[in-house]
N, C-alpha and C positions, 0 to 999 in steps of 0.2 A: 684071289682076284679082286680088287676093288670094287664095290657097289657103283654101278654105272649110271649116272643120272640122265634122265631122259634127256634126248638130244636137243631138240629146239621145238619151237611151235614153228607148224608150216607158214603160218601166216606171214612171220617175221621174214623167212625165207623169201616167199613171195614179192616182199616189198622191197626186201634188200637188192636183189639180183638185178631187176632192169636199172636201179639206180647206180649199181657198180657199172653196167654195161653203157649206161649213158654217159659215165665220167670219161671213160677212157677214150683216148685220142686214136685215130685209125692209123698214125705214124707212129704209135709208141712201139717201142722194143718190148719183148715179154720180160726184161729185167727192168724198165722203166715202168711197167705196170705193178710191180711190187716195192718199187724204193719208198713211196711215200708212207707206208705202214713198215717197209722191211726192216729198218734199223733197230726198233722196238723187239719185232719178231725175233730178228736174229740174236740179239743180247738174251731174250726169254729163252731160245731153246738152247743155247750155249749154258744158261744156269740150269737147265734141265739134263744137261748130260748126252744131248742129242747128237751133237756137233764134233766130230774127230778134230783134234787139234790142227791138224795139217791143212785143213779148209777154214780155219778162222781168221782169214784175211783174204785179201784181193777176191772181194766178193763178187765181182763182175767176171771173173775167170770162169773157164767151164768146168763142171765136174764130171766125175767119170761115174762108170757103172759100180764099181768097187765102193767109191766113198758114199754114194747116193744109197747103195744097199746096206753099208755100215750104219748109216742114221736110221734106215728103217730096224734093222736089227737091234739098235739101241732102243729104238720105240717099243718094239716087241716084247724086249727085254723088261721093260718098265710095265708094260701093260700086261703079260703073264708069261712070266720065266718058263713053265712048264710046255709051252706051245714053241719054243726057240727051236726045237730039233726039227719040227715039223717045217717050221720056216726057213731055217737055212737049208733044208732039203730043195723047198722050192726056189730058193734064191742062188743056188750054188755056182751057176754058170756066172751069172751077172756079178757075184761077188768077187771073181777072181780077174774082171776085165779091167783093165786102165783105158780102155777106150773111153772118150769123151761121148756124153749123151745129147740127144736131141729132146725136145719137150715131150714129143710122143712116147718117147722111151720112159722119162720119168713119169707120163700118167700111167704106162702101162704096169711100171714096177709099184707105182702106189696102188692100182687096182688090186694087184696080188696081196698086200696086206690088208687091204680092206676087206677081201672075201675072207682073209683068215680071221681079223677082227670082227666080223661080221657085221661091217659097218655098209649101209646102203640108204639110199632116200626111200622113206616110207612109201608102203604102197599107195597111199593115197595122194601121194606127193608126184610132180611130174618129174620126169628127166627131160633134158632139153629135146624139141621135136627134133627127131633126127633126121627126117627127109629135107627140112629147109637149111639145117646146118650142112649136111653133105652137099647141097645146091651151093651154098656159100664156099664151103671147101673147094669144090670143082671150080667154081668162079675165080677164086683167089689161087687156082693151082696148088692146092694146098691140101691135098687128099694124102692119107697115110700111105706109108711105104710098104706097109706089109711085111716089112722084112725084120724078124725079130729073133735072131737064133739063138740069144742069151735068154729067152723065155719060153721053155718047152711046153706044149700044150696050151699055148695063150688063148687058142681059139676054142678049142674042145670046150675047155673047162669053164670057160665065161658064160656058155648058156645056162649052166646052174645058177649063175649068178644073177644075170640080168637078161636073160633070153636073147642075148647075142655075145658076139665074141669080145674078149676083154678090151680090144681098144675103142671100140663105141660104148660100150658100157663105162668103161673109165672115163672118156671124154665127156659123156653127159653128166654122170655123177659127179665128178671132181669138180664140175662146173657149178653144181648147184649146193653142195654141201660144203658146210660154212663153219669157219671155228667160232666156238662160243665165247672167246675171249678177244677177238678182233674182228670177227665178223666176216673175213674175208673168204672167198672161195679157194678151196686147196689149189685147183689151177683156173685161174679166172678165165672166162671166154671174152674175146674180143668182140662184142656184140657190134660198134661201130663200124670196125675196121672188118668185120663178117669173116672173122680167122681165128682157128684155135693157135695158129703159128707152131704148126707140128713139126715142122723141120727147123727152127729156132734153135740155135746153142740153148742147152739148159745152163743157167748160172748157177753159181754156188748159193747166191742170195735168194733165188726163185726156189731152188731144190730144198734149201733149207727152212723157207717159210711153208713150202708143200708139206713136208713131214710135220713140222710142227702144228700145223692147222689140221691136218689127219688127228696127230694126238689131242687136241682141243675140240674135237667135234663133242667129246663128253668132257666136262670140264674136270672129272675126278681123275680122269686117266693120268695127269702129269703131276698133279697136286702130292706134298710129300704125304707120309703115313700120317695119321691124327695122333695126337698126345691126349688121350681119352682119360676122363674122370667122372665120378657120379656127380650128379646134380647137388646132392647133400655135402660133398668135398670141396665145391668151388669157393675161391677164397674171394678176397676183395679185388679190385680192379689193379691191373700193372702199374706201379706208381712210376715207373719208368716212361710211361706212355702219357697217363693224366697225371702230371707232376704238380707237385705242391706251388710250383710258381704259376701255374696255369690256375690252380684255384685261387690263389691270393691276387691274383692280377685284377685290375679295375675292368668292369664289363659295362658295356652299355646295355646289355640285355634287361628287360625289365622284371620286376619281381613276381613270382607265380604264388598264387595261394590256391587252396582246394576250393575256396568260395569266390575265387576273381581271377578269371583268366585275362590275360593282357589285352586290351584293345589294341595295343601297339604290334602286337603280332603280323606279320606279313611274311606269309611262305608259300612252299611250294611243295609238293609230294615228290618222293623219289622211289620210283617204284623199282628199285635194285636189290630185290631180296634174294640176294645172290645164292649162287649154286643151285639152284632149284629148276632149271632148266627152262626158265620163264623166257628166254629169248631176248633179254638184257645184255647178253655177252659180258657178263661181270663175274669173277671169281672173287672180287676184293671191291669193297667200297672204294667210291673215287673221290680223292682230295680236290679234284677239280671240279666236282659238284658243288661242294660247299663254298669254295672260293667263288663260282660263277656267281651262286646265288648272293653271297655278300657283295660282291662287285656292284651288282645291281640293285643293291638296297634293301634286298630279303633278309630277314633275321630268323627265319623258321623253316626247319625242315622236318617234315613228316615222312617218316621211314617205314616202308612196308616191309614187314619183317616176317618170314616163317621159320618158328622156332626150330621146326625139322633139320635147316641148314647149320646148326649148331653142331649137326653131327658129320658134317662133312669132312672127309670125303669117303671114309669105311663105312659109315651107317651101320653099327654093330646093332646086333638083334635087339640087345638091352637100349629100350628108347630112352631112358635116363642117363645114358653114357654120352658126354659131349666132349667136343674137341676143343682143348686150351687155346689152339693157335686161333680159331674162329673166334671164340670169346676177346682175345687181344684185338682182332681186328675191330670188332664193335668198340672196344675202349677207344681204338684209335680213330673211330668216327667222332665218338663223343670228344675227344682232345681236340679234333679240328674244329668241331663246333664252338669248343669254348675259346679257340685261337682266332676263329674268324668272325666272332660273334653272331652265331648261328644257333639258335634253340634248337635241340635234337629231340624229336618225339618218335618213340619206338612203337609202332601200331601192329599188333599182332595180325598177320594175313588171315590165318586160318586156325582152328581148333585143332587139337591132336586125338588121335586115337590112341589105344592101349599100348600100341607099339611105339609111339611118340612120333608118328607118321602124321601128315597134313590131312585134315578132311576137305580136300578139294572139292567136294560138294556145296561147300560152303554151310554146313550145318554146324548147330552150336553143339557142345559136348553132350551125349546122351545117357552117360550111365555114370556113377561114382569114379570108377576106373578114368575115365577120360577127363572128368573133372578135375581128379587128383594129378593126372600128369599135366595138365595145363598149370594147376597151383603152385606143382614143384618147380616149373620153368619160370614162373612170374616171381615166385619167393627168391629163386637163386639170383635173377636178376636183382631184384631189390636189395640182398645181400650184398651183392658184388658192388651196387654203387650207392649204397649209403653213405650218407655223408657228401654227396655231391649235390649241391642246392638245386631245386627245383626251377630255378632260374636257366639252368642248363640242359636239365633233362627231365621229360614227364613220360609218362606210360599210359598209351592207349591200347585198354584190355582186349579191345576187341572191333575190327573194322568191318562195320555192316552187318554182323551176323546177329540173328536175333531169333527166339524161339520161334519153330515152325506152328502151323495148326495141330501137326501130330505130336507137339511138344507139350509138358507140362509147365506152364508159367511159373508156377509157384514153386516147382523143384528148382527150376532154372534160377528162380531169384535167392533162394536159400543158398544154392551151390555158389554162385556169384558172390553171395555177402561172405560164404567162407574163405573165398578166395580172397576177397578183399582184406579180410581180417588178418589172413596168413601174410599178405604183403606189407599191411602197416606195423605189423608186429616185427618184421624184417626191418622195416626203415617207415616209421611213422610220419617224416616229413614228406615223404614221395608223393605229388600230385597225380591222380588218377583220371581218366575220361574213358569214354565209351563212346564210340562213332556209330552213328545209325544211319542207315540207307535213306534217301529221299522217301517221304511218305511212308514212316516207320510206324510199327505198331505202338500207338500210344500208350497201353498199359505197360508195355516194357520200359518206354522211356521212363514213364512214373516210377517203376521199380527202381530201375537202376539207379535213379537220382535219388530216391528215398534212402539206397543205401550209402550216399555220400560221396557218389562219383559224378564228377563232370559231364557234361553232355556235349559232344561234337556233332554238329548237324550238317547234312550234305543236301543244300537245295538245288538239286539238277531240275530246274523248273523254267519254263515250261518244257516237257519231256520232248517235243517235236523239234525245239530248238536244241537242247541239251543232250540228249541220248539217242538219239536217233541212230537205230543198228545199220550193221552192214546190208542186210536184206533189203529192208525199207530203200536206204539211198539207192540202192543198184536196180531194185525192181519196181520202184515208182519213179518215173523220168519226169512227171509230170509237176511234182509241188516245188515250190519256190519259196524259201522263207523270206520274212521279212522281219525288223525290229523297230522300234517296238511291235509287238504283235496284236492284233484284237483279240480281245476275250471271247474265245469261241469254243465251249463244250459240246463234246458230242454224245456224251454217256447216254443221255435219255433218248436220243435219237434214234441211235443204232438198234435198239431191239422195238422200236416201235412205240414208245409210251409218250413221243410228242413229235409232231412234225416240224422240219426245219423250214423257217420262212425267208425268202431271200427279197428283197426291195430295190426299186431304183428304176432306172429308163432299159428296160429288158427288151425293149420292142425289137422283133426279129432276131433276138442273139441266140448264138448256139449255146446249150448248156451240156457242159460234159461231167461226168462222176466217175471217180476212180474208186473201188471197193478193195481195202486192203485183205480183209477176210469175210466170211460169212458162211451162211447156211445155204447148200443149192435148193432152188425153188421158192427162196425168198422174193418178195416182189418189193419192188421200189416205184411207188407211184408219184408221177409230176403231174401238178395241176398249175396253170396258169390263170390268175385272175378270178380261181374258183372252177374253171374249166377243166376237164381233163385233157393233158397232151398225150402222154406214153406212159405205159406199163413195163418198167424192166423185169425180167425174171432172172437172177441169177442162175448160171448154168457153166459149165465147163471148167470148173476151179478145180485146182490141184489139192488132192487131200492133204491134211496136217494132222498131227499127233493128237491135237486136242479135238479132232473129229469134225472142223469146220475146213473149208476150202480158202485158197489162196487164188488170187485173181490175176495178178503181176500186172502185165501191161495192157490188159482190157480196158477199154474206156468207153462208156456207154454215153452217146452222145445224141442230143435231140435239138429241133430248132423251136423258139418260142414263137408263139402268133406274134402279128403286127401288134403295138400298142401294150404289151405286157408291162405291168407295173409291180406284180408281187407272184412269186413263185413258192408253190409249197411242195415241200418232199417228204414223203410219209413211208416208213418201213412199215410191211404189214405184219399184223398182230401174229405173234408167235414165232417170227421170224427173225432173222440177225443179219446184218451189214454194216459193217465198220466203214462207213463213207471217210475217206480221210484226204482227199483232195476234191473241189468242186472248181471248175473252169467257167466263166462267163466270157465269151466272146462275141463283141459287138462294136458298136459306134466307138466306145471307151478304150477299146484294146483287149488286151487278155488279160482277166482280173482272176488271180490264183488265190482259193481261199481254203485254208488249212486249220482243222482243229487245234488247239494248243496244247494238247495231249495225245500225241498220236500213239503212245505207248499201250497204256492201259485204260485210260479215259477215268481217272478218279473221281473226276469232279461230274456229280450226280444231277447239278443245276441245268434249269430247263433254259435253253439258249435263247438268247436276244434275237429279234429279226437281224440279219444282217444287211446292210446296206451298200450297194455299188455306186460309187461316186464316178460322175462323169471324167475325172480326170485318171481313172484305171486305177485306183485304189479301192480299199473298202473300210467297213467299220462295222459298229452294232448301233442299235437305235439309241442306245445310252453314250456313244463314244468311250465305252469302257476298254481300258487296254491292259495288256500284260506289260508292266514297266516294274520299276524298283519298287514301287511302293506294294503293288499287288505281289511281287515275288515273296517281299518280307512278310506279307500278312498270311500268304497261304504255306510256305514252305521253312520260314526261318521262327517267326514270332510266336506259333503255337510251343516249340521247343524251347525256346529262350524262357517263355512263361515257366513252363515247368521246371526248368535249373533254378529260376528264381523262387519258385515255391517253395524248393528243397534247401534253396541255401548253397548252391554249387555252382561251379564256374560252367561259362558258355562258351564255344567258339563255333563258326563256320570253318571246318576240317576239309572240307573238300567242296569246290564249286567247278565251273566251267562248261564246256562244250566237251562230252566225253564219248560222244558216237565214234563208229568206226566205219573210214570211208564215206565221210559226211563231205560231200564238195560243195559247202555252203559257200556264197562269196564271201571274201575275208571283210567287206566293209560290214555285212551282219554281223560276222564272229567280232571283229573289235567292238560295233556298237555294244553288243551284246555283255560284252565282259565289263565294258566302262560301265554300263548301267549297274551291275552287280558290284563293282568295286566302290563306286561312289554309293551305292545303298549301305554296304557295310561300314563305310567311312562315317557315312551320318549316324549310323546306329551304333557307333562306338564298338563293334564287334572285331575280334581279331580273327584271321582269317588265314587258309591255306589253299592254294590253288591246286586243282585236281594232281596233275602231275607235269613236273618239269619236263618229261620226255618218256617215250614209250616205244615200242615196235609198231604203234599206229601214229603215223605222222600227221597228227592234227593237234599237237599240244604248243605250248611256248618256244620250245625249241625242238630241235632234230639233232641227232649225233648219227654221223655216218655208220659209226661202228655198231648202232643198234639197229639199224635197217631205214634205209630210206633218204633222199636227200632233195625231196621236193615235197612241199605241204601238201595235203590234199583238200585244202580250201583254195578257191580258186583266186587268183591274182594276189597272190601273198607275195611280199617282197622278200628276199631272204638274203641274210646278213651273215658273213661267216666270221666267228668271235673264236678266236684261239686263247686258251686260259694255260697259262703256265706258271706252276706254284714253285716256291722257293725250293721244295725239294727236288724238282726237276721233272715232276709229272706233268704231263700236257696233254691237251684233248681239245679237239675242236667242235665246236658248236655252231648249228645253224639256226639262228633265230628268225621269227617272224618278225620283221622290224615294226612294221605296225602296231603289232599286239604288243611287243616289248615295249614299244614308247607308251601306249596307254598305261600299262603296269608301272613303268618308273614315274608317272604322275603322280602315283600312289605309295610306292616304296621310298623314292627320293624326295618327298614333299617336306620331310623335316629336316632334311640334311644340308 
């Protein structure tokens, strides 16, 4: 049996499911619910040999039990022929019937196959809440018939699978299990119509799509067997894909050298490290992604690539065996880049262990065997693409992975140097980079640059705006962002080293504090014009793994005396309280003050006094702001200077707002990105936006196939753009119209 890749990330499913439901019209028939995606899926199902010839037409016609059973049998045969006997016994009665099926019959038959294939929603993932679904079914007179003579044992056997009979298990599971290729549920539930359409006739198209989607729960199931070879035996690229005509054609792409990366690079990341179960529903690179970038003035694509995917779909035990078909897919991506005028940068997402598997803990290679594995993969790619100019292709040797405190930096530098030497022996002209996380280890940046490798910088700054995480956004409802943001470090305040001072007309105002995490028993003393007001003692927090406590929606509020002009907030000695939001409510309205680095407070500077203005805004005593100049000074220039010191190229290879479930107002989002783009343009630095899209819907675009049809940024205008390539490939992109307009001001300014 083929190696089964992890199904998907539950978060992508959570995002996708409501979006599907929201788009369905309550008046739609079940056949109409699959038509938009159906034609591509039907063609794909036929190509895999799932669809009997007799039903390869009249797709609106009904399907019989026999025909549906045959498709499921074909799928089981592809999945594991040794289980056919067991399956055929299970489906025997249905396989002989020419009675046409209803939708509930298809769900039930699919549930039988899912049990055999051990496919179910993960334990920590939800099924549809059955009680409201049952209420909806009852209100629509759409309850199951409970009449399934062709499926013996359907009720008793189901309890072993889902603690309920097959019909309820099938209904709730088929609505949330989604194809890794199309992103569509096996049997979508019509949320707007509040119906499963159980008694609707099951059409051929809907049945074909359902069986295909079951097969595509794991992308390896339907893929052809790999053509495997040793890394050392991999030859040059396929010249039928990367043709001499492409290589010899004129190109507007700028020249690239190891000493100088182009200021003209304007790019976006593509997180489609395919076949990795990473919720991008991608078994192949998308030509439409490259054309979309080119159409909008981008000339650079950074591909987050997992070397282990070159072993897809069989994943042999020998980690140095790679699938020639996957290498041709990489050839095709590079060819598209050359065709559309988009530079391709292959960025290694993970280091590899001794077996060629991703080290998904984001750790660097830890021994000689792991370094040798990574070196062999990079050397293979260097040999394969030797002769292709670096104006078309560069290698990013590591995406945000650096030695940890437990690692020997000198050893890592020595092994990386060996790797670089091996790559350059295979292709002396290939330009190499290493991408660093925000606020990286400067010693490691120096070490990499000293080897002669270019520097990729990721200025996610300030952290409060750029990288706020899911927990913070959901569990602190009080913070409101602004841009530009006043400079407001909290590092020296949170452990009591210095007090925080707030000035202004604070007479009779309410002062509220929100603590993200801290130590139980820590005292927070508040004084107004030198006189004590109140002392808060942290209690009732929820323990965290690091030994601290989180306080979620707790808000500590007190009233300041009349005439107050200055407030001092002091954390007790030996205590710890990460105050992440301060709210002053008074005659000026509600003033929300937030430290500029809410994640890990790297700035150990003493904060300036904060000034509350009469108009409801705030600043500090020097009107110091986090703006483009400050962002450059703090999180770009130090690493650009290191690159210049060693004579290697420099770029910003990621930037943007990369939080999950951050519901910032879109005006703030647009203003922030405009600031960063203007700074990069003024500094003549080539750039790449973090990602064009991924499963979290807060990037430049969304793709319904990836999950979600609404941006999480509030008030974003969504525009649909359908890209159709000359090859016939087509894909719909939903763009954040205001954000796209800002990017176009910079990507199209020279056109």
